[in-house]
C-alpha positions in Angstrom: -48.1 -7.9 15.0 -45.7 -5.7 13.0 -46.0 -6.2 9.2 -43.0 -4.7 7.4 -43.8 -2.6 4.4 -41.8 -2.3 1.2 -40.6 1.1 2.4 -39.3 -0.5 5.6 -37.2 -3.0 3.6 -35.9 -0.2 1.4 -34.9 1.8 4.5 -33.2 -1.4 5.9 -31.1 -1.9 2.8 -30.2 1.8 2.6 -28.7 1.6 6.2 -26.8 -1.7 5.8 -23.0 -1.4 6.1 -22.8 -4.3 3.6 -22.8 -3.2 -0.1 -25.7 -4.7 -1.9 -26.3 -4.8 -5.7 -29.3 -6.3 -7.6 -28.6 -7.4 -11.2 -31.3 -8.3 -13.7 -31.3 -11.2 -16.1 -29.2 -9.2 -18.7 -26.5 -8.6 -16.1 -27.4 -4.9 -15.8 -27.6 -3.1 -12.4 -31.1 -2.5 -11.3 -30.4 -1.4 -7.7 -27.5 -0.6 -5.4 -27.6 0.7 -1.8 -25.5 3.6 -0.4 -22.8 1.3 0.9 -22.3 -0.1 -2.6 -22.2 3.5 -4.0 -19.4 4.3 -1.6 -17.5 1.1 -2.3 -17.7 1.3 -6.1 -17.4 5.1 -6.2 -20.5 5.4 -8.4 -23.9 7.1 -7.9 -27.1 5.1 -8.0 -28.5 7.3 -10.8 -25.5 6.6 -12.9 -25.1 2.9 -12.2 -28.7 1.7 -12.5 -29.3 0.3 -16.0 -25.6 0.0 -16.8 -23.9 -3.3 -17.5 -22.4 -4.8 -14.4 -19.1 -5.4 -16.1 -18.5 -1.6 -16.3 -18.7 -1.0 -12.6 -18.0 -4.3 -10.9 -14.4 -5.1 -11.9 -12.8 -8.1 -10.2 -9.2 -7.9 -11.4 -8.5 -11.4 -10.0 -11.3 -13.2 -11.8 -11.1 -13.4 -15.6 -14.5 -15.0 -16.2 -16.5 -13.3 -13.5 -19.4 -12.3 -15.8 -19.5 -15.7 -17.4 -19.7 -17.2 -13.9 -22.6 -14.9 -13.0 -24.4 -15.8 -16.2 -24.0 -19.4 -15.2 -25.5 -18.6 -11.8 -28.5 -17.1 -13.6 -29.1 -20.4 -15.4 -28.3 -22.9 -12.6 -29.2 -20.8 -9.5 -26.0 -22.1 -7.9 -24.6 -19.3 -5.6 -20.9 -18.7 -5.1 -18.6 -16.8 -2.8 -15.3 -15.1 -3.5 -12.9 -14.4 -0.7 -10.3 -11.6 -0.7 -11.1 -10.5 -4.3 -9.1 -7.6 -5.6 -11.5 -5.1 -7.2 -10.5 -2.1 -9.3 -12.3 1.1 -8.4 -11.1 3.9 -10.6 -7.3 4.0 -10.3 -7.4 2.3 -6.9 -7.8 -1.3 -5.8 -9.8 -2.6 -2.8 -10.1 -6.1 -1.3 -13.6 -7.5 -0.7 -15.5 -10.6 0.0 -18.6 -11.0 -2.1 -21.4 -13.5 -2.5 -23.6 -13.9 -5.6 -27.1 -15.4 -5.0 -29.8 -16.1 -7.6 -33.2 -14.6 -6.7 -36.0 -16.8 -8.0 -39.5 -15.3 -8.2 -42.6 -16.8 -9.9 -43.5 -15.0 -13.2 -40.4 -12.9 -13.0 -37.0 -13.3 -14.7 -34.2 -14.6 -12.4 -32.1 -11.8 -10.9 -28.8 -11.8 -8.9 -28.1 -10.5 -5.5 -24.5 -9.4 -4.9 -23.4 -8.8 -1.3 -19.9 -7.2 -0.8 -17.9 -6.5 2.3 -14.7 -4.4 2.1 -12.0 -6.2 4.1 -8.7 -4.5 3.2 -8.8 -2.4 6.4 -9.3 -5.5 8.5 -6.6 -7.3 6.7 -4.2 -4.4 7.2 -5.0 -4.2 10.9 -4.4 -8.0 11.3 -1.2 -7.8 9.3 0.1 -4.8 11.5 -0.8 -6.6 14.7 1.2 -9.6 13.5 4.2 -7.4 12.6 4.1 -5.7 16.0 3.7 -8.9 17.9 6.5 -10.7 16.0 8.8 -7.7 16.4 8.4 -7.7 20.2 9.0 -11.4 20.5 12.0 -11.3 18.1 13.5 -8.2 19.9 13.4 -10.0 23.2 15.0 -13.1 21.8 17.7 -11.2 20.0 18.5 -9.1 23.0 18.9 -12.3 25.1 21.2 -13.8 22.5 23.2 -10.6 22.2 23.8 -10.4 26.0 24.8 -14.1 26.0 27.4 -13.3 23.3 28.8 -10.3 25.0 29.3 -11.9 28.4 32.1 -14.3 27.4 33.7 -11.9 24.9 35.3 -9.8 27.6 37.0 -12.9 29.0 38.2 -14.0 25.6 39.6 -10.6 24.8 41.3 -10.2 28.2 42.8 -13.7 27.9 44.1 -12.9 24.4 45.7 -9.7 25.7 47.5 -11.5 28.5 48.6 -14.3 26.2 50.0 -11.8 23.8 52.1 -10.2 26.5 53.4 -13.6 27.7 54.4 -15.0 24.3 58.2 -15.3 23.9 58.0 -14.7 20.1 56.5 -11.3 19.4 55.6 -12.5 15.9 53.0 -14.8 17.4 51.2 -11.7 18.7 49.7 -11.4 15.3 47.4 -14.4 16.2 46.3 -12.9 19.5 45.6 -9.6 17.7 43.3 -11.5 15.4 41.5 -12.9 18.5 41.1 -9.4 20.0 39.9 -7.8 16.7 37.3 -10.6 16.1 36.1 -10.3 19.7 35.7 -6.5 19.1 33.8 -7.2 15.9 31.5 -9.6 17.7 30.9 -7.1 20.5 30.0 -4.4 17.9 27.6 -6.8 16.2 26.0 -7.6 19.6 25.7 -3.9 20.3 23.9 -3.4 17.0 21.6 -6.3 17.7 20.7 -4.7 21.0 19.5 -1.6 19.1 19.4 2.0 20.5 20.6 2.1 24.0 19.9 5.7 24.9 16.6 7.4 25.5 15.5 9.5 22.5 16.3 13.2 22.7 12.8 14.5 21.9 12.4 17.8 20.2 10.2 19.4 17.6 11.6 18.6 14.2 10.7 19.1 10.5 10.7 15.6 9.0 11.9 17.1 5.7 15.1 18.2 7.3 15.8 14.6 8.3 14.9 13.5 4.7 17.2 16.1 3.2 20.0 14.9 5.4 19.4 11.3 4.3 19.2 12.5 0.6 22.5 14.3 0.8 24.2 11.2 2.3 22.7 8.9 -0.4 23.7 11.2 -3.2 27.3 11.1 -2.1 27.3 7.3 -1.9 25.4 7.0 -5.2 28.1 8.9 -7.1 25.5 10.0 -9.7 24.4 6.5 -10.5 20.9 6.8 -8.9 18.4 9.7 -9.1 16.8 10.8 -5.8 13.4 12.4 -6.4 11.6 14.5 -3.7 7.8 14.5 -3.4 7.1 16.4 -0.1 4.0 17.7 1.5 5.4 20.9 2.9 2.3 21.6 4.9 3.0 18.8 7.4 3.3 19.8 11.0 6.4 19.3 13.1 7.0 15.9 14.8 8.3 15.5 18.4 11.1 13.0 18.0 14.9 12.4 18.1 16.3 13.6 14.7 19.3 11.3 14.9 17.2 8.2 15.4 14.8 9.1 12.6 17.7 9.8 10.2 19.3 6.4 11.1 15.9 4.6 10.5 15.3 6.3 7.1 19.0 5.9 6.1 18.9 2.2 6.8 15.9 1.7 4.4 17.2 4.2 1.7 20.7 2.6 1.8 19.2 -0.8 1.2 17.3 0.6 -1.8 20.5 2.2 -3.2 22.4 -1.1 -2.8 19.6 -3.0 -4.6 19.6 -0.6 -7.5 23.4 -0.6 -7.8 23.6 -4.4 -7.7 21.1 -4.6 -10.5 23.3 -3.8 -13.5 20.5 -4.1 -16.0 18.4 -1.4 -14.2 17.5 1.5 -16.5 17.0 5.0 -14.9 17.5 3.8 -11.3 15.4 6.0 -9.1 14.6 6.4 -5.4 11.5 8.6 -4.5 11.2 10.1 -1.0 7.5 11.0 -0.4 5.7 12.5 2.6 1.9 12.6 3.2 -0.5 13.1 6.0 -3.2 10.5 6.7 -6.2 11.2 9.0 -8.1 8.7 11.2 -5.4 6.1 10.6 -5.1 2.8 12.5 -1.7 1.4 13.5 -2.2 -2.0 15.1 -5.1 -1.6 17.5 -4.7 2.2 18.0 -6.6 4.7 15.9 -4.7 8.0 15.5 -6.3 11.3 14.4 -3.3 12.3 12.2 -0.4 10.2 11.0 2.7 11.1 9.1 3.5 8.7 6.2 7.0 8.5 4.7 7.3 6.4 1.5 10.7 5.3 0.2 10.1 4.0 -3.3 12.6 2.4 -5.6 12.3 0.8 -9.1 14.7 -2.0 -8.4 14.3 -5.8 -8.8 12.1 -6.1 -5.8 12.3 -8.3 -2.7 12.0 -12.1 -3.2 8.5 -13.3 -2.2 9.9 -15.9 0.2 11.6 -13.0 2.2 8.9 -10.4 2.2 7.2 -11.6 5.4 10.5 -11.9 7.4 12.6 -8.9 6.2 12.2 -7.1 9.5 13.6 -10.1 11.4 17.3 -9.7 12.5 19.9 -11.5 10.3 17.4 -11.9 7.4 18.8 -10.4 4.2 18.6 -11.0 0.5 22.1 -9.7 -0.2 25.3 -11.6 0.2 27.0 -8.5 1.7 24.1 -7.6 4.0 24.1 -8.0 7.8 20.3 -8.3 8.1 20.2 -5.8 10.9 19.3 -2.5 9.1 15.6 -3.0 8.7 15.2 -4.6 12.2 16.9 -1.6 13.8 14.8 0.8 11.7 11.6 -1.0 12.9 12.8 -0.9 16.5 13.4 2.9 16.2 10.0 3.7 14.7 8.3 1.5 17.2 9.7 3.8 20.0 7.3 6.4 18.6 4.4 4.0 18.4 4.8 3.9 14.7 5.3 1.1 12.1 7.1 0.3 8.9 5.4 -1.7 6.2 6.7 -3.0 2.9 5.1 -3.9 -0.5 7.3 -5.1 -3.2 7.1 -6.4 -6.8 9.6 -6.3 -9.7 10.1 -2.7 -10.6 8.5 -1.1 -7.5 9.4 -1.6 -3.8 7.7 0.7 -1.3 8.7 1.0 2.4 6.1 3.0 4.3 6.9 4.6 7.6 3.9 5.6 9.7 4.4 8.0 12.7 1.6 9.4 14.8 1.6 13.2 14.9 -0.3 13.5 18.1 0.0 11.9 21.5 -3.7 11.2 22.1 -5.2 8.1 20.6 -8.3 5.8 20.7 -8.2 2.1 21.2 -10.3 0.1 18.7 
């Protein structure tokens, strides 16, 4: 019969993917395994003996240390789901459980088990975005086709009526019918999205961004600063430059409008940033190399009740908006197996465009 030794249990802890910390009765760290070192970005030699409060920082719990001290006294365990932890200048999302370890003739200690879940949450969120986008796109296309079908008849009947009217002044009314029918047809065309296959060619993404920047600068008329933060080492992307310019322009144009409509905004700024990310997952597909384009503005932010539906057609937070720009941008990026995400709060809104830089991928 196998009798595990102390060395075996230590080897077991060292190979767990779950981060494990042991805290003594003074709430100082007495042990952490390699997974905890990676998660907390601290070495074992530096952390052991340090107060827990200096390395375990739950930014969503004000009285965490008090709660752990209470667990030492009462031995009642507790679990926190989707806790936001601060690690250096970054934040990670974890689930953690705190359990009291009772041992005869020894002070009570605490066992803390942590599992990083921000990657799982992001994958789940991306799958939801992609799934909702596909369903919505099919629905909108069906509606757009149903709108276009009778418009030709309405327009033709208005033209015939205008010719048959005895009073030419009445033609003004038939012209209104024709103009509105044309406007609805154009709206339906926009709802249908790109109708031509992309003209794929090797492009430098910064050329597309510079084109967008020049257009926005003209429209901004000096009211908004456009800051470039480019990674010039990025490889070329195989895509249709006109489509990418349209997608980026739709997002950047929205940012400009939000800044211009906020009269109290000081130093309105839009940042165009490019970066490369390796071994990055989009939905259920893991890509070796992904291009990330961030469009950042310091405007009023997107209302919380709209943030989950901004990529749906006809959803907009502006009275003058059509609600199609972001939906069309998402549709274009999806053609390249990419994705657009958004994070927003007052003073900082970030739209992130992810585009795979290689054709091969792995399913997860």
